[in-house]
C-alpha positions as CSV (number, residue, x, y, z in Angstrom):
1,M,176.5,44.6,-66.4
2,A,177.9,47.6,-64.0
3,E,174.3,49.6,-65.8
4,A,172.7,46.7,-63.5
5,A,174.9,46.9,-60.5
6,E,175.0,50.6,-60.6
7,L,170.6,50.5,-60.7
8,G,170.6,48.1,-57.9
9,K,172.5,50.3,-55.3
10,L,170.2,52.9,-56.2
11,I,167.0,51.3,-55.6
12,G,168.5,49.5,-52.9
13,E,168.9,53.2,-50.9
14,R,165.6,54.2,-51.9
15,V,163.8,51.3,-50.4
16,R,166.6,51.7,-47.8
17,R,165.1,55.3,-47.5
18,S,161.8,54.5,-48.3
19,R,161.1,52.2,-45.2
20,T,163.4,54.4,-42.9
21,E,161.4,57.3,-43.5
22,R,158.5,55.8,-42.3
23,G,160.7,53.6,-39.7
24,W,159.6,51.0,-40.3
25,T,162.1,47.6,-39.7
26,L,163.4,45.1,-42.3
27,D,160.9,42.6,-40.7
28,E,157.5,45.7,-41.1
29,L,158.6,46.0,-44.5
30,A,158.8,42.3,-44.7
31,E,155.0,41.5,-43.7
32,R,153.4,44.2,-45.4
33,S,154.7,43.4,-49.3
34,G,155.2,39.4,-48.6
35,V,159.0,39.4,-49.5
36,S,161.0,37.7,-47.5
37,R,163.1,39.7,-45.2
38,R,166.5,38.0,-47.8
39,M,165.4,39.3,-49.7
40,L,164.2,42.6,-48.7
41,V,168.3,43.3,-47.1
42,N,169.4,41.8,-50.5
43,V,167.2,44.1,-52.6
44,E,168.7,47.3,-50.0
45,Q,172.2,46.6,-50.1
46,G,172.2,46.5,-54.2
47,S,173.2,42.6,-54.1
48,T,170.7,41.6,-56.7
49,N,168.7,41.9,-59.3
50,P,165.1,41.3,-58.0
51,S,162.2,40.7,-60.5
52,I,159.5,43.7,-61.7
53,A,156.8,41.5,-59.0
54,T,159.3,42.0,-56.3
55,L,159.7,45.7,-56.8
56,L,156.3,46.2,-57.6
57,R,155.1,44.7,-54.4
58,I,158.2,46.5,-52.5
59,S,156.9,49.8,-54.4
60,D,153.1,49.3,-53.6
61,A,154.5,48.1,-49.7
62,L,156.7,51.8,-49.7
63,G,153.4,53.3,-51.3
64,V,155.5,55.6,-54.0
65,G,155.1,53.8,-57.0
66,L,157.6,52.0,-59.3
67,P,158.7,54.9,-60.5
68,V,161.0,56.6,-57.8
69,L,162.9,52.8,-56.9
70,V,163.8,53.2,-60.5
71,D,164.0,57.0,-61.9
72,V,167.9,57.6,-61.9
73,E,166.6,61.3,-62.9
74,R,164.4,63.3,-61.0
75,S,163.5,66.7,-61.8
76,A,159.4,68.1,-60.5
77,A,158.8,69.8,-64.2
78,L,160.5,67.7,-66.6
79,R,161.9,64.5,-67.7
80,V,163.6,63.3,-70.5
81,T,164.6,60.0,-70.7
82,R,167.4,59.9,-73.8
83,S,166.8,57.5,-76.2
84,G,169.2,53.9,-74.3
85,D,168.9,55.1,-70.9
86,A,166.6,53.9,-69.8
87,P,166.3,51.8,-66.7
88,V,166.0,47.8,-67.9
89,L,163.9,46.0,-65.6
90,W,163.5,42.6,-67.6
91,H,165.4,40.8,-69.6
92,G,164.3,38.2,-71.1
93,S,166.7,34.4,-72.0
94,S,166.6,35.3,-75.7
95,G,167.7,38.8,-75.4
96,G,164.3,40.6,-75.2
97,R,164.1,43.3,-72.6
98,G,161.3,45.6,-70.4
99,A,162.7,50.0,-69.7
100,L,160.8,51.4,-67.8
101,V,160.3,54.5,-69.7
102,A,158.7,56.8,-67.5
103,G,156.6,57.5,-65.2
104,T,154.9,59.7,-62.4
105,G,155.3,59.1,-58.1
106,P,152.0,58.7,-56.2
107,P,149.5,59.2,-55.4
108,D,148.6,58.1,-59.1
109,V,151.5,55.6,-60.4
110,V,151.4,55.8,-64.3
111,E,154.5,53.5,-66.1
112,L,155.1,54.0,-69.8
113,W,157.5,51.0,-70.9
114,D,159.0,50.2,-73.5
115,W,159.5,45.8,-74.2
116,S,160.1,44.1,-76.9
117,L,160.4,40.2,-76.7
118,A,162.2,37.7,-79.0
119,S,160.4,35.0,-80.9
120,G,159.6,31.9,-78.4
121,E,159.5,34.9,-75.1
122,T,156.8,35.3,-72.2
123,H,156.8,37.6,-69.6
124,Q,154.6,36.5,-67.6
125,S,152.9,38.8,-64.4
126,E,151.0,38.9,-61.5
127,A,148.5,40.9,-60.8
128,H,148.5,44.4,-59.9
129,T,147.1,46.1,-56.9
130,A,143.6,46.2,-56.8
131,G,142.5,49.3,-59.8
132,T,145.2,49.1,-62.1
133,R,144.8,49.5,-65.0
134,E,147.1,49.1,-68.5
135,L,147.3,49.8,-72.6
136,L,149.3,47.6,-74.8
137,L,150.2,48.6,-78.8
138,V,152.4,46.7,-80.6
139,L,154.6,48.3,-82.2
140,A,156.2,45.1,-84.2
141,G,155.7,41.2,-85.0
142,Q,153.3,40.1,-82.9
143,I,151.9,39.8,-79.1
144,Q,149.8,37.2,-77.4
145,L,148.2,38.8,-75.1
146,Q,147.0,36.5,-72.3
147,V,144.3,38.8,-69.2
148,G,142.8,36.0,-66.9
149,Q,141.4,33.3,-69.2
150,A,141.1,35.7,-72.3
151,T,143.9,35.2,-75.3
152,R,144.2,37.8,-78.1
153,L,146.8,37.8,-80.1
154,L,148.2,41.4,-81.7
155,G,149.9,42.8,-84.5
156,P,151.2,45.7,-85.4
157,G,149.4,49.4,-84.8
158,D,146.9,46.7,-82.6
159,S,145.8,48.6,-79.2
160,A,144.5,46.6,-76.0
161,A,143.0,47.6,-72.8
162,F,142.8,45.8,-70.1
163,H,142.7,45.1,-65.5
164,G,146.0,44.9,-64.6
165,D,144.8,43.2,-60.6
166,V,144.4,40.1,-63.0
167,S,147.7,38.1,-64.3
168,H,148.2,38.4,-67.5
169,S,151.9,37.7,-69.7
170,Y,152.7,39.2,-73.0
171,A,154.1,36.8,-75.5
172,N,156.0,36.4,-79.2
173,P,153.9,33.5,-80.2
174,G,157.0,32.6,-82.9
175,P,158.7,30.1,-84.1
176,G,160.3,32.5,-87.2
177,G,158.6,35.4,-86.3
178,G,160.8,37.3,-85.4
179,P,161.3,39.8,-83.1
180,A,158.6,41.6,-81.1
181,R,158.2,45.7,-80.1
182,F,154.8,46.8,-77.8
183,S,154.7,49.9,-75.7
184,L,152.9,49.6,-72.5
185,T,151.0,52.0,-70.0
186,V,150.3,50.8,-66.5
187,F,147.9,53.1,-63.6
188,E,148.0,52.6,-61.0
189,P,145.4,54.7,-58.8
190,H,146.3,55.8,-55.0
191,A,149.6,53.8,-55.0
192,A,150.2,55.7,-51.8
193,A,147.7,53.8,-50.0
194,G,150.1,50.5,-50.5
195,A,152.0,52.4,-46.9
196,A,149.1,53.5,-44.6
197,R,148.1,49.3,-44.8
């Protein structure tokens, strides 16, 4: 839990810095992001564990991309994230997790995720900004991928490319199928355009 608190403070500092660099008030960021002022106050104070959807709405509004808010170490030439050091931004009720293992800054943001889902767990994702694309590779177990109205069951070695700008979900259909693990790449073109709105 100390790790989550430390990450929360880091995210809060970066949100506050990005907001003040733009000369925005909390109310302006709330209007641009669709996140309540109260939630933004909690995020900036590091006193809450915001959902991935909330962090995406904030990073999109600021035009910085999610990796900029959560990267612990930022080096221009090479960034290495050691095993176990990636920020975990989603925790499932049965032990699953979503860790952002690598990413780039704007204007075109690319995120690389390492996901695990326990049997029966689901992660529901809101539609991302227009033009967002995702690539998924199943490493172990089975993943039921739903994109809009389309649903596909994927096994080890199966991959999918899909639009991330529609609601979508990843599920381990269970029961008794054991844990599932997949790698996910998210490409969000022109992320910096959000700050210009």
